[in-house]
C-alpha positions in Angstrom: 96.6 -53.4 -80.5 98.8 -50.6 -81.8 101.7 -48.8 -80.3 103.9 -45.9 -81.4 106.8 -46.6 -83.8 110.3 -45.4 -83.0 111.3 -43.2 -85.9 109.2 -43.2 -89.1 105.9 -41.8 -88.0 103.9 -45.0 -88.5 102.2 -47.0 -85.9 103.4 -50.5 -84.9 100.9 -53.2 -85.5 100.2 -56.4 -83.6 97.8 -59.3 -84.3 97.3 -61.2 -87.5 94.4 -59.1 -88.7 96.2 -55.8 -88.1 99.4 -57.1 -89.8 97.5 -58.3 -92.8 95.5 -55.1 -93.2 98.5 -52.8 -92.8 100.8 -54.6 -95.3 98.0 -55.0 -97.8 97.3 -51.3 -97.7 100.9 -50.6 -98.4 100.8 -52.6 -101.7 97.9 -50.5 -103.2 98.9 -46.8 -103.3 102.2 -45.7 -104.9 103.7 -42.6 -103.4 105.2 -39.7 -105.4 108.6 -40.8 -104.1 108.1 -44.3 -105.6 107.2 -42.9 -109.1 110.1 -40.5 -108.9 112.4 -43.4 -108.1 111.0 -45.5 -110.9 111.2 -42.7 -113.4 114.8 -41.9 -112.5 115.7 -45.6 -112.7 114.0 -45.8 -116.2 116.0 -42.8 -117.3 119.3 -44.4 -116.1 118.3 -47.6 -118.0 117.9 -45.6 -121.2 121.4 -44.2 -120.7 122.6 -47.8 -120.4 121.0 -48.7 -123.7 122.8 -45.8 -125.3 126.1 -47.1 -123.8 125.4 -50.6 -125.2 124.8 -49.2 -128.7 128.1 -47.4 -128.4 129.9 -50.5 -127.2 128.5 -52.6 -130.1 130.2 -50.2 -132.4 133.5 -51.6 -131.3 132.5 -55.0 -132.5 132.9 -58.4 -130.9 136.2 -59.4 -132.5 138.3 -57.9 -129.7 137.8 -58.6 -126.0 139.5 -55.5 -124.6 136.4 -53.2 -125.0 134.2 -55.7 -123.2 136.1 -56.0 -120.0 133.9 -53.6 -117.9 130.8 -55.2 -119.4 132.0 -58.6 -118.2 132.8 -57.1 -114.8 129.2 -55.7 -114.7 127.6 -59.1 -115.3 129.9 -60.7 -112.7 129.1 -57.9 -110.2 125.3 -58.4 -110.6 125.8 -62.2 -110.3 127.8 -61.7 -107.1 125.5 -59.2 -105.5 121.9 -59.2 -106.6 121.6 -62.9 -107.6 123.2 -63.9 -104.3 120.8 -61.8 -102.2 118.1 -64.6 -102.1 120.4 -66.7 -100.0 119.7 -64.3 -97.1 116.1 -65.7 -97.2 117.1 -69.3 -97.9 119.8 -70.0 -95.4 118.1 -68.5 -92.2 114.8 -70.1 -93.3 116.4 -73.5 -93.3 117.8 -72.7 -89.8 114.3 -71.7 -88.7 115.5 -68.2 -87.6 112.6 -65.8 -86.7 114.6 -62.6 -87.2 114.8 -63.0 -91.0 111.0 -63.0 -91.5 110.6 -59.3 -92.2 113.5 -59.3 -94.8 113.0 -62.6 -96.5 110.8 -61.2 -99.2 113.0 -58.2 -99.8 115.8 -60.7 -100.5 113.7 -63.1 -102.6 112.6 -60.3 -105.0 116.2 -60.1 -106.2 115.5 -63.4 -108.0 113.7 -61.4 -110.7 116.9 -59.4 -111.2 118.4 -62.7 -112.5 116.3 -62.3 -115.6 117.8 -58.9 -116.3 121.3 -60.2 -115.8 120.6 -63.1 -118.1 119.7 -60.6 -120.8 122.9 -58.7 -120.1 124.9 -61.9 -120.3 123.9 -62.8 -123.8 126.3 -60.4 -125.6 129.2 -61.9 -123.6 128.5 -65.3 -125.2 129.3 -63.8 -128.6 132.5 -62.0 -127.3 133.9 -65.1 -125.6 136.4 -66.9 -128.0 135.6 -70.5 -128.8 137.9 -73.4 -128.3 139.0 -73.5 -131.9 141.8 -70.9 -131.6 143.8 -72.8 -129.0 142.2 -71.1 -126.0 142.2 -73.0 -122.7 139.0 -74.5 -121.6 137.7 -75.7 -118.3 139.7 -78.9 -118.2 142.0 -78.9 -121.3 144.8 -77.0 -122.8 145.2 -76.2 -126.5 142.8 -77.3 -129.2 140.3 -80.0 -128.2 138.8 -81.7 -131.2 136.6 -84.1 -129.1 134.6 -81.2 -127.6 132.3 -78.8 -129.3 134.0 -75.5 -129.8 131.2 -73.6 -128.1 130.9 -75.9 -125.0 131.8 -73.1 -122.5 129.1 -70.9 -124.0 126.5 -73.6 -123.8 127.2 -74.7 -120.2 127.4 -71.2 -118.8 124.2 -70.1 -120.7 122.3 -73.1 -119.3 123.5 -72.4 -115.8 122.6 -68.7 -116.0 119.2 -69.5 -117.3 118.5 -72.1 -114.7 119.6 -69.7 -111.9 117.2 -67.0 -113.1 114.3 -69.5 -113.5 114.8 -71.0 -110.0 115.0 -67.5 -108.5 111.7 -66.5 -110.1 110.1 -69.8 -109.0 111.3 -69.3 -105.5 109.8 -65.8 -105.3 106.5 -67.0 -106.8 106.1 -70.0 -104.5 106.9 -67.9 -101.5 104.4 -65.3 -102.5 101.4 -67.5 -103.1 99.6 -66.9 -99.8 100.2 -63.1 -100.1 98.9 -63.1 -103.7 95.8 -64.9 -102.5 95.3 -62.3 -99.8 95.5 -59.5 -102.4 93.1 -61.4 -104.6 90.6 -61.7 -101.7 90.8 -58.0 -100.9 90.5 -56.7 -104.4 87.8 -56.5 -107.0 87.3 -56.3 -110.8 90.3 -56.7 -113.1 92.8 -56.6 -110.2 91.1 -59.6 -108.6 91.2 -61.6 -111.8 94.9 -60.9 -112.3 95.8 -61.9 -108.8 93.5 -65.0 -109.0 95.7 -66.3 -111.8 98.9 -65.4 -109.9 97.7 -67.1 -106.7 97.1 -70.4 -108.7 94.1 -71.6 -106.6 95.7 -70.9 -103.2 93.1 -71.2 -100.4 95.3 -72.1 -97.5 94.3 -75.7 -97.0 96.5 -78.0 -94.8 97.7 -79.8 -97.9 98.7 -76.5 -99.6 100.6 -75.3 -96.5 102.4 -78.7 -96.2 103.4 -78.5 -99.9 104.4 -74.8 -99.5 107.1 -75.5 -96.8 108.5 -78.4 -98.8 108.6 -76.5 -102.0 110.5 -73.6 -100.4 113.0 -76.0 -99.0 113.6 -77.8 -102.3 113.7 -74.6 -104.3 116.1 -73.0 -101.8 118.5 -76.0 -102.1 118.3 -75.9 -105.9 119.0 -72.1 -105.9 122.1 -72.5 -103.7 123.4 -75.3 -105.9 122.8 -73.4 -109.1 124.4 -70.3 -107.6 127.6 -72.1 -106.8 127.7 -73.9 -110.2 127.0 -70.7 -112.1 129.8 -68.9 -110.3 132.0 -71.9 -111.1 131.2 -71.9 -114.8 131.2 -68.1 -115.3 134.4 -67.4 -113.3 136.4 -70.0 -115.1 135.2 -69.7 -118.7 134.7 -65.9 -118.7 137.6 -65.0 -116.4 140.4 -67.4 -115.5 140.6 -69.3 -118.8 141.3 -66.0 -120.6 144.4 -65.2 -118.7 147.4 -67.2 -120.0 149.1 -69.1 -117.2 146.4 -68.5 -114.6 145.6 -71.9 -112.9 143.8 -71.6 -109.6 141.7 -74.5 -108.4 140.3 -72.4 -105.6 139.2 -69.4 -107.6 135.7 -70.7 -108.5 135.0 -71.4 -104.9 136.4 -68.0 -104.0 134.1 -66.3 -106.5 131.1 -68.1 -105.0 132.0 -67.4 -101.4 132.5 -63.7 -102.2 128.9 -63.6 -103.5 127.6 -64.7 -100.1 129.3 -61.7 -98.5 128.1 -59.3 -101.3 124.5 -60.8 -101.1 124.3 -60.0 -97.4 125.6 -56.5 -98.0 123.0 -56.0 -100.8 120.1 -56.9 -98.5 121.5 -54.8 -95.7 121.5 -51.7 -97.9 118.0 -52.5 -99.2 116.8 -53.0 -95.6 118.0 -49.5 -94.6 116.3 -47.9 -97.6 113.0 -49.7 -96.9 113.2 -48.6 -93.2 114.3 -45.0 -93.9 112.3 -44.1 -97.0 109.4 -46.6 -97.3 108.0 -46.6 -93.8 108.7 -50.2 -92.8 110.4 -49.3 -89.5 107.7 -51.2 -87.6 108.9 -54.4 -89.3 112.6 -54.0 -90.1 114.1 -53.4 -86.7 117.4 -53.7 -84.9 117.3 -57.5 -84.8 117.4 -57.8 -88.5 120.5 -55.5 -88.8 122.2 -57.2 -85.9 121.6 -60.7 -87.3 122.9 -59.8 -90.8 125.7 -57.8 -89.3 127.1 -60.9 -87.6 126.8 -62.8 -90.8 128.6 -60.0 -92.7 131.4 -60.0 -90.2 131.9 -63.8 -90.5 131.8 -63.7 -94.3 134.3 -60.8 -94.4 136.7 -63.1 -92.5 136.0 -65.8 -95.0 136.8 -63.4 -97.8 140.3 -63.1 -96.5 140.7 -66.8 -96.0 139.8 -67.6 -99.6 142.0 -64.8 -101.0 145.0 -65.8 -98.9 144.7 -69.5 -99.7 145.0 -68.7 -103.4 147.6 -66.0 -103.0 150.0 -68.1 -100.9 150.1 -70.8 -103.7 151.0 -68.2 -106.3 153.5 -66.4 -104.1 155.5 -69.4 -103.0 155.2 -71.2 -106.4 157.3 -68.5 -108.0 156.8 -69.8 -111.5 157.0 -67.1 -114.2 153.3 -67.6 -115.0 152.3 -67.3 -111.4 154.4 -64.2 -110.9 152.9 -62.7 -114.0 149.4 -63.4 -112.6 150.2 -61.7 -109.3 151.7 -58.8 -111.2 148.5 -58.4 -113.3 145.9 -58.9 -110.6 147.5 -57.4 -107.4 150.7 -55.5 -107.7 150.7 -54.3 -111.3 148.4 -52.0 -113.3 145.3 -53.0 -111.2 146.9 -52.6 -107.8 144.7 -49.6 -106.8 141.6 -51.7 -107.5 142.9 -54.6 -105.5 143.9 -52.4 -102.5 140.4 -50.9 -102.5 138.8 -54.3 -102.5 141.1 -55.6 -99.8 140.4 -52.7 -97.5 136.6 -52.5 -98.0 135.9 -56.2 -98.1 138.2 -57.3 -95.2 140.1 -54.6 -93.3 137.2 -52.2 -92.7 134.6 -54.9 -91.7 137.3 -56.4 -89.4 138.0 -53.2 -87.5 134.5 -51.9 -87.5 132.3 -55.0 -86.9 134.4 -56.3 -84.1 132.9 -53.6 -81.9 129.5 -54.7 -80.5 128.1 -51.1 -80.5 128.8 -50.9 -84.2 127.6 -54.4 -85.0 124.5 -54.0 -82.9 123.2 -50.9 -84.6 121.4 -49.9 -87.7 123.9 -47.5 -89.2 127.0 -49.7 -88.5 126.2 -52.7 -90.6 124.7 -50.5 -93.3 127.9 -48.5 -93.6 130.1 -51.6 -93.7 127.7 -53.2 -96.3 128.0 -50.1 -98.5 131.8 -50.4 -98.4 131.6 -54.1 -99.2 129.5 -53.4 -102.3 132.0 -50.8 -103.5 134.9 -53.2 -102.7 133.2 -56.0 -104.6 132.8 -53.7 -107.6 136.5 -52.9 -107.7 137.3 -56.6 -107.1 135.3 -57.7 -110.2 136.8 -54.9 -112.2 140.4 -55.9 -111.4 139.6 -59.5 -112.3 137.6 -59.3 -115.4 138.9 -56.1 -117.0 142.5 -57.4 -116.6 141.4 -60.8 -118.0 139.8 -59.3 -121.1 142.8 -57.0 -121.6 145.3 -60.0 -121.9 142.8 -62.4 -123.5 144.0 -61.6 -127.0 147.6 -62.7 -126.3 149.2 -64.8 -129.1 150.5 -67.4 -126.6 147.4 -68.9 -124.9 149.4 -70.7 -122.2 152.0 -68.2 -121.0 151.7 -64.5 -120.1 154.8 -62.4 -120.9 156.0 -59.2 -119.3 155.7 -56.3 -119.5 152.0 -56.2 -119.0 149.7 -53.8 -120.8 148.6 -50.7 -118.8 145.3 -50.6 -116.9 142.3 -50.4 -119.1 140.4 -47.4 -117.9 136.6 -47.0 -118.4 135.3 -44.9 -121.3 131.9 -43.2 -121.8 130.3 -46.4 -123.0 131.4 -48.3 -119.9 130.1 -45.6 -117.5 126.8 -45.5 -119.3 126.5 -49.3 -119.2 127.2 -49.5 -115.5 124.8 -46.6 -114.6 122.1 -48.1 -116.9 122.4 -51.6 -115.5 122.2 -50.4 -111.9 119.2 -48.3 -112.9 117.7 -51.3 -114.5 118.1 -53.4 -111.3 116.4 -50.6 -109.3 113.6 -50.4 -111.8 113.0 -54.2 -111.9 113.0 -54.3 -108.1 110.6 -51.4 -107.7 108.1 -52.6 -110.2 108.2 -56.1 -108.6 107.1 -54.6 -105.4 103.9 -53.3 -107.1 102.8 -56.9 -107.6 104.4 -58.7 -104.6 104.5 -57.2 -101.1 108.0 -56.4 -100.1 107.3 -57.6 -96.6 106.2 -61.2 -96.4 102.6 -61.1 -95.0 102.1 -64.7 -94.2 105.4 -65.2 -92.5 104.7 -62.1 -90.3 101.4 -63.5 -89.3 103.0 -66.9 -88.7 105.6 -65.3 -86.4 102.9 -64.1 -84.1 101.9 -67.8 -83.4 105.4 -68.5 -82.0 105.5 -65.4 -79.7 104.4 -65.3 -76.1 105.1 -63.0 -73.2 105.9 -64.7 -69.9 106.5 -63.2 -66.5 110.1 -63.6 -65.3 110.9 -62.3 -61.8 109.8 -58.7 -61.8 109.6 -58.2 -65.6 108.1 -59.9 -68.6 110.1 -61.6 -71.4 109.4 -62.5 -74.9 109.6 -66.2 -75.6 110.0 -67.4 -79.2 109.1 -71.0 -80.3 110.3 -73.1 -83.1 108.2 -74.8 -85.7 109.7 -78.3 -85.1 
């Protein structure tokens, strides 16, 4: 029941018993590489704490020093917290190719807790509505609304997104947690018995499982869109005098789908190359996500151009000032980098089938998309926090301030936060298998080899 693997030295497994045994064995031992990676991530996180202490020394009265911090929170919201959509959307479409990578995407739901912690200081930095700052729907001072309404709404949405992400991961992992419980002893068995929450695989439990995953997936998508809407408006657009763009919140959310796919693609490559999961994460997964990444890269251009053309042809002084600030002024290098890596490079690379239908091609493009998203968030939020202290809250006057370059605290914060994401992800895999065991076993029930002329073909069935 075993056959040789292609490139990682492991043996391919077939059959429910072999799949379960193989994946359970991988959750127990931790290699030296794992602990080196965890230790390095913890060290980077410690540097981030130092950077945060330095940043706190600048106080919260001025917004300028916190621009890169806001861009960091927006970057994690756009990338890591959008990654679970790679499991949610193909699952609703009943796609079989996503089964080996669905858990790897869902684990990013735990990263939402880390980003929620990082978000808390921004609540104190964001000016309230009492100083004439624009809000989501109003200009000027609004006495009928609480002064901290933007802070309250966005905090609730960020919290709900993190909670739903963790709930989605837990519900999806119940059968696997029960498998670990049944194959463990002593204290480990007691711990996983509590985590499995009485799962025994009855028909009723499976029926409830599928419906819970569908409901939680729908709620996560809704909360992801709403959180992008609230955060991008209140912590970005409303801080820039004269910037009025009804499409920007939708653009922010749509960009997160592209960045989420790119995040999972990079993680897939790392799991295949360094963690020995080449038997499960194969070409089909890279090919499937590569096609999605190509389509979402085209969507990136559509959303950007739809906003750009309104500002370009409007030619109002405020609109010209916004274009000068975001695209052709001090942050033009960041915009050009984002435009090339998020649209031009995917367009001219992924249009070729040999590149799209490969392992290295989608991974390379995904890495570029993540870098482009980083620069895109920097040019939006750093520029917004640079002009947020303008005396006139409704008009932006030229000349614009020069680009706000990162200092030591900003570099340490970014490095520490990314290290924290890696640490949270790595430690989560010590509890929850990074490859979904029960979905792998279920996939075998839908596979059958049938003779076709002089060869044999694999036929895949659908659940419904």
